[in-house]
ZADO-1210 file (C-alpha; in nm, 4 decimals, padded with zeros to 6 digits):
<atoms>
<atom x="11.2674" y="12.4884" z="10.9446" code="UNK" pos="1"/>
<atom x="11.2261" y="12.5256" z="11.3177" code="UNK" pos="2"/>
<atom x="11.3623" y="12.1897" z="11.5485" code="UNK" pos="3"/>
<atom x="11.1108" y="12.1612" z="11.8434" code="UNK" pos="4"/>
<atom x="11.2069" y="12.0298" z="12.2288" code="UNK" pos="5"/>
<atom x="11.1193" y="11.6543" z="12.3305" code="UNK" pos="6"/>
<atom x="10.8342" y="11.8392" z="12.5340" code="UNK" pos="7"/>
<atom x="10.6410" y="11.8897" z="12.1694" code="UNK" pos="8"/>
<atom x="10.7983" y="11.5225" z="11.9950" code="UNK" pos="9"/>
<atom x="10.6019" y="11.3569" z="12.3000" code="UNK" pos="10"/>
<atom x="10.3029" y="11.5812" z="12.2578" code="UNK" pos="11"/>
<atom x="10.3025" y="11.5105" z="11.8700" code="UNK" pos="12"/>
<atom x="10.3707" y="11.1344" z="11.9229" code="UNK" pos="13"/>
<atom x="10.0502" y="11.0945" z="12.1717" code="UNK" pos="14"/>
<atom x="09.8546" y="11.2773" z="11.8641" code="UNK" pos="15"/>
<atom x="09.9398" y="11.0357" z="11.6032" code="UNK" pos="16"/>
<atom x="09.8450" y="10.7215" z="11.7754" code="UNK" pos="17"/>
<atom x="09.5108" y="10.9216" z="11.8679" code="UNK" pos="18"/>
<atom x="09.4197" y="11.0112" z="11.4848" code="UNK" pos="19"/>
<atom x="09.2631" y="10.7382" z="11.2735" code="UNK" pos="20"/>
<atom x="09.1678" y="10.9567" z="11.0224" code="UNK" pos="21"/>
<atom x="09.3953" y="10.8658" z="10.6994" code="UNK" pos="22"/>
<atom x="09.4413" y="10.5138" z="10.7014" code="UNK" pos="23"/>
<atom x="09.1614" y="10.2488" z="10.5840" code="UNK" pos="24"/>
<atom x="09.1442" y="09.9145" z="10.4182" code="UNK" pos="25"/>
<atom x="08.8847" y="09.6686" z="10.6612" code="UNK" pos="26"/>
<atom x="08.6159" y="09.9194" z="10.7734" code="UNK" pos="27"/>
<atom x="08.7102" y="09.8003" z="11.1080" code="UNK" pos="28"/>
<atom x="09.1221" y="09.9000" z="11.0519" code="UNK" pos="29"/>
<atom x="08.9949" y="10.3521" z="11.0256" code="UNK" pos="30"/>
<atom x="08.8460" y="10.3296" z="11.3835" code="UNK" pos="31"/>
<atom x="09.1622" y="10.2388" z="11.5005" code="UNK" pos="32"/>
<atom x="09.4773" y="10.4155" z="11.6522" code="UNK" pos="33"/>
<atom x="09.7519" y="10.4963" z="11.4325" code="UNK" pos="34"/>
<atom x="10.0375" y="10.3340" z="11.5979" code="UNK" pos="35"/>
<atom x="10.4192" y="10.3523" z="11.5110" code="UNK" pos="36"/>
<atom x="10.7605" y="10.2768" z="11.6297" code="UNK" pos="37"/>
<atom x="11.1390" y="10.2983" z="11.5119" code="UNK" pos="38"/>
<atom x="11.4305" y="10.1129" z="11.6457" code="UNK" pos="39"/>
<atom x="11.6327" y="10.4536" z="11.6138" code="UNK" pos="40"/>
<atom x="11.6027" y="10.8479" z="11.6831" code="UNK" pos="41"/>
<atom x="11.3169" y="11.0447" z="11.5432" code="UNK" pos="42"/>
<atom x="11.2805" y="11.4313" z="11.5592" code="UNK" pos="43"/>
<atom x="11.0203" y="11.7427" z="11.5099" code="UNK" pos="44"/>
<atom x="10.9920" y="11.9881" z="11.2402" code="UNK" pos="45"/>
<atom x="10.7644" y="12.2997" z="11.1693" code="UNK" pos="46"/>
<atom x="10.7593" y="12.4314" z="10.7866" code="UNK" pos="47"/>
<atom x="10.5087" y="12.7237" z="10.8179" code="UNK" pos="48"/>
<atom x="10.1701" y="12.5365" z="10.9072" code="UNK" pos="49"/>
<atom x="10.2322" y="12.1732" z="10.9198" code="UNK" pos="50"/>
<atom x="10.4696" y="11.9745" z="11.2124" code="UNK" pos="51"/>
<atom x="10.6941" y="11.7045" z="11.0596" code="UNK" pos="52"/>
<atom x="10.7983" y="11.3996" z="11.2780" code="UNK" pos="53"/>
<atom x="11.0906" y="11.1852" z="11.1303" code="UNK" pos="54"/>
<atom x="11.1706" y="10.8676" z="11.2771" code="UNK" pos="55"/>
<atom x="11.4439" y="10.6705" z="11.1717" code="UNK" pos="56"/>
<atom x="11.5632" y="10.2608" z="11.1861" code="UNK" pos="57"/>
<atom x="11.3588" y="10.0219" z="11.0916" code="UNK" pos="58"/>
<atom x="11.0271" y="10.1817" z="11.1363" code="UNK" pos="59"/>
<atom x="10.6549" y="10.0272" z="11.1684" code="UNK" pos="60"/>
<atom x="10.3037" y="10.2349" z="11.0861" code="UNK" pos="61"/>
<atom x="10.0082" y="10.0127" z="11.1883" code="UNK" pos="62"/>
<atom x="09.6762" y="10.0636" z="11.1967" code="UNK" pos="63"/>
<atom x="09.3776" y="09.8264" z="11.2640" code="UNK" pos="64"/>
<atom x="09.5018" y="09.5907" z="10.9634" code="UNK" pos="65"/>
<atom x="09.7515" y="09.7799" z="10.7794" code="UNK" pos="66"/>
<atom x="10.1331" y="09.7293" z="10.8364" code="UNK" pos="67"/>
<atom x="10.3989" y="09.9350" z="10.6515" code="UNK" pos="68"/>
<atom x="10.7775" y="09.8808" z="10.7563" code="UNK" pos="69"/>
<atom x="11.0588" y="10.0559" z="10.6292" code="UNK" pos="70"/>
<atom x="11.3901" y="10.2456" z="10.6968" code="UNK" pos="71"/>
<atom x="11.2436" y="10.5814" z="10.7840" code="UNK" pos="72"/>
<atom x="10.9285" y="10.7453" z="10.7780" code="UNK" pos="73"/>
<atom x="10.8311" y="11.1037" z="10.7388" code="UNK" pos="74"/>
<atom x="10.4677" y="11.1627" z="10.9339" code="UNK" pos="75"/>
<atom x="10.3045" y="11.5498" z="10.8367" code="UNK" pos="76"/>
<atom x="10.0375" y="11.7366" z="11.0076" code="UNK" pos="77"/>
<atom x="09.8495" y="12.0035" z="11.0313" code="UNK" pos="78"/>
<atom x="09.9795" y="12.2530" z="11.3359" code="UNK" pos="79"/>
<atom x="09.6351" y="12.3766" z="11.3802" code="UNK" pos="80"/>
<atom x="09.3741" y="12.0904" z="11.3529" code="UNK" pos="81"/>
<atom x="09.6467" y="11.8348" z="11.4640" code="UNK" pos="82"/>
<atom x="09.5549" y="11.6151" z="11.0864" code="UNK" pos="83"/>
<atom x="09.7707" y="11.3662" z="10.9363" code="UNK" pos="84"/>
<atom x="09.8170" y="11.4892" z="10.5617" code="UNK" pos="85"/>
<atom x="10.0700" y="11.2237" z="10.4311" code="UNK" pos="86"/>
<atom x="10.3148" y="10.9274" z="10.5656" code="UNK" pos="87"/>
<atom x="10.5837" y="10.8514" z="10.3723" code="UNK" pos="88"/>
<atom x="10.8278" y="10.5601" z="10.4092" code="UNK" pos="89"/>
<atom x="11.1529" y="10.4953" z="10.2744" code="UNK" pos="90"/>
<atom x="11.2831" y="10.1494" z="10.2751" code="UNK" pos="91"/>
<atom x="11.5337" y="09.9018" z="10.1141" code="UNK" pos="92"/>
<atom x="11.2380" y="09.7433" z="10.0141" code="UNK" pos="93"/>
<atom x="10.9241" y="09.9208" z="10.1813" code="UNK" pos="94"/>
<atom x="10.6600" y="09.6413" z="10.2737" code="UNK" pos="95"/>
<atom x="10.3022" y="09.6874" z="10.2852" code="UNK" pos="96"/>
<atom x="10.0705" y="09.4294" z="10.4182" code="UNK" pos="97"/>
<atom x="09.6505" y="09.4808" z="10.4670" code="UNK" pos="98"/>
<atom x="09.3702" y="09.2406" z="10.5142" code="UNK" pos="99"/>
<atom x="09.1298" y="09.3354" z="10.2246" code="UNK" pos="100"/>
<atom x="08.7583" y="09.1768" z="10.3645" code="UNK" pos="101"/>
<atom x="08.6412" y="09.0039" z="10.6499" code="UNK" pos="102"/>
<atom x="08.7292" y="08.6734" z="10.4172" code="UNK" pos="103"/>
<atom x="09.0880" y="08.6911" z="10.5029" code="UNK" pos="104"/>
<atom x="09.1998" y="08.8138" z="10.1631" code="UNK" pos="105"/>
<atom x="09.5156" y="09.0074" z="10.2040" code="UNK" pos="106"/>
<atom x="09.6853" y="09.2845" z="09.9687" code="UNK" pos="107"/>
<atom x="10.0552" y="09.3005" z="10.0068" code="UNK" pos="108"/>
<atom x="10.3335" y="09.5234" z="09.8284" code="UNK" pos="109"/>
<atom x="10.7359" y="09.6147" z="09.8301" code="UNK" pos="110"/>
<atom x="10.8275" y="09.9672" z="09.6750" code="UNK" pos="111"/>
<atom x="11.1745" y="10.2007" z="09.7729" code="UNK" pos="112"/>
<atom x="10.8818" y="10.4162" z="09.8943" code="UNK" pos="113"/>
<atom x="10.5554" y="10.4432" z="09.9885" code="UNK" pos="114"/>
<atom x="10.3220" y="10.7610" z="10.0128" code="UNK" pos="115"/>
<atom x="10.0280" y="10.7285" z="10.2394" code="UNK" pos="116"/>
<atom x="09.7210" y="10.9865" z="10.2317" code="UNK" pos="117"/>
<atom x="09.3681" y="11.0619" z="10.1605" code="UNK" pos="118"/>
<atom x="09.2830" y="11.2108" z="09.8116" code="UNK" pos="119"/>
<atom x="09.0222" y="11.5468" z="09.9016" code="UNK" pos="120"/>
<atom x="08.8156" y="11.5295" z="09.5980" code="UNK" pos="121"/>
<atom x="08.7079" y="11.1727" z="09.6706" code="UNK" pos="122"/>
<atom x="08.8100" y="11.1151" z="10.0239" code="UNK" pos="123"/>
<atom x="08.9735" y="10.7890" z="09.9147" code="UNK" pos="124"/>
<atom x="09.2530" y="10.6603" z="10.1193" code="UNK" pos="125"/>
<atom x="09.6023" y="10.6533" z="09.8435" code="UNK" pos="126"/>
<atom x="09.9057" y="10.4122" z="09.8773" code="UNK" pos="127"/>
<atom x="10.1407" y="10.5182" z="09.5847" code="UNK" pos="128"/>
<atom x="10.4325" y="10.3058" z="09.6004" code="UNK" pos="129"/>
<atom x="10.7501" y="10.3964" z="09.3922" code="UNK" pos="130"/>
<atom x="11.0935" y="10.3140" z="09.2966" code="UNK" pos="131"/>
<atom x="11.0352" y="09.9047" z="09.1667" code="UNK" pos="132"/>
<atom x="10.6477" y="09.8711" z="09.3137" code="UNK" pos="133"/>
<atom x="10.5141" y="09.5209" z="09.3704" code="UNK" pos="134"/>
<atom x="10.1553" y="09.5392" z="09.4541" code="UNK" pos="135"/>
<atom x="09.9670" y="09.1664" z="09.4901" code="UNK" pos="136"/>
<atom x="09.5972" y="09.1385" z="09.6023" code="UNK" pos="137"/>
<atom x="09.3938" y="08.7811" z="09.5731" code="UNK" pos="138"/>
<atom x="09.3359" y="08.8344" z="09.1994" code="UNK" pos="139"/>
<atom x="09.6249" y="08.9691" z="09.0444" code="UNK" pos="140"/>
<atom x="09.9873" y="09.1296" z="09.0700" code="UNK" pos="141"/>
<atom x="10.1574" y="09.3585" z="08.9532" code="UNK" pos="142"/>
<atom x="10.4910" y="09.4988" z="08.8959" code="UNK" pos="143"/>
<atom x="10.5567" y="09.8674" z="08.7886" code="UNK" pos="144"/>
<atom x="10.8148" y="10.1747" z="08.7891" code="UNK" pos="145"/>
<atom x="10.5222" y="10.3203" z="09.0365" code="UNK" pos="146"/>
<atom x="10.1877" y="10.2105" z="09.1575" code="UNK" pos="147"/>
<atom x="09.8694" y="10.4084" z="09.2449" code="UNK" pos="148"/>
<atom x="09.6370" y="10.1507" z="09.4520" code="UNK" pos="149"/>
<atom x="09.3011" y="10.2566" z="09.5919" code="UNK" pos="150"/>
<atom x="09.2906" y="10.1415" z="09.9051" code="UNK" pos="151"/>
<atom x="08.9371" y="10.1752" z="10.0070" code="UNK" pos="152"/>
<atom x="08.8592" y="10.0186" z="09.6304" code="UNK" pos="153"/>
<atom x="09.1447" y="09.7092" z="09.5923" code="UNK" pos="154"/>
<atom x="09.2359" y="09.9268" z="09.2667" code="UNK" pos="155"/>
<atom x="09.4747" y="10.0221" z="09.0770" code="UNK" pos="156"/>
<atom x="09.4335" y="10.3658" z="08.9438" code="UNK" pos="157"/>
<atom x="09.7334" y="10.4263" z="08.7517" code="UNK" pos="158"/>
<atom x="10.0648" y="10.1965" z="08.7322" code="UNK" pos="159"/>
<atom x="10.3496" y="10.4326" z="08.4838" code="UNK" pos="160"/>
<atom x="10.5548" y="10.1653" z="08.3407" code="UNK" pos="161"/>
<atom x="10.7414" y="09.9550" z="08.2232" code="UNK" pos="162"/>
<atom x="10.5012" y="09.6843" z="08.3492" code="UNK" pos="163"/>
<atom x="10.4132" y="09.3463" z="08.4364" code="UNK" pos="164"/>
<atom x="10.1689" y="09.1653" z="08.6235" code="UNK" pos="165"/>
<atom x="09.9358" y="08.8919" z="08.6108" code="UNK" pos="166"/>
<atom x="09.5189" y="08.7887" z="08.6273" code="UNK" pos="167"/>
<atom x="09.4741" y="08.5002" z="08.9065" code="UNK" pos="168"/>
<atom x="09.1666" y="08.2992" z="08.7621" code="UNK" pos="169"/>
<atom x="08.9230" y="08.2040" z="09.0365" code="UNK" pos="170"/>
<atom x="08.7613" y="07.8309" z="09.0754" code="UNK" pos="171"/>
<atom x="08.3733" y="07.8718" z="09.0438" code="UNK" pos="172"/>
</atoms>
């Protein structure tokens, strides 16, 4: 792996802030730029056609109403196109929150690791919560070893066990 100079790190930061194609939730979220910050250092490296930005200490990643906080984050993107491939956040725990709709519905989650990416075959935004994964929506809450959540549809697609959860009743 090759470590890139600070000038390249600043260019990558500008690219990542301006890119808005990976993260979704509210329709307006995907039109927002990605913002990130950390209290610690950061480094950039390359591996083949992949550029990797690693950020340490109290990391925050936001796009519109989507918020992810953790201890460290890794941004991977294609060097030739600047397309963001995946964001991986590690923490004790990682915290996720996003507004679901204009009515104020919110989804929240926690886990030891969170992967955020767009699935190539469907174009859906996926969040993989791995390690003591919890997710709560206005309709339900679930705790599993890991959870694959479709942010665009507010659906838990996969949840390897053991699991437990609650469906919230709604009054008519």
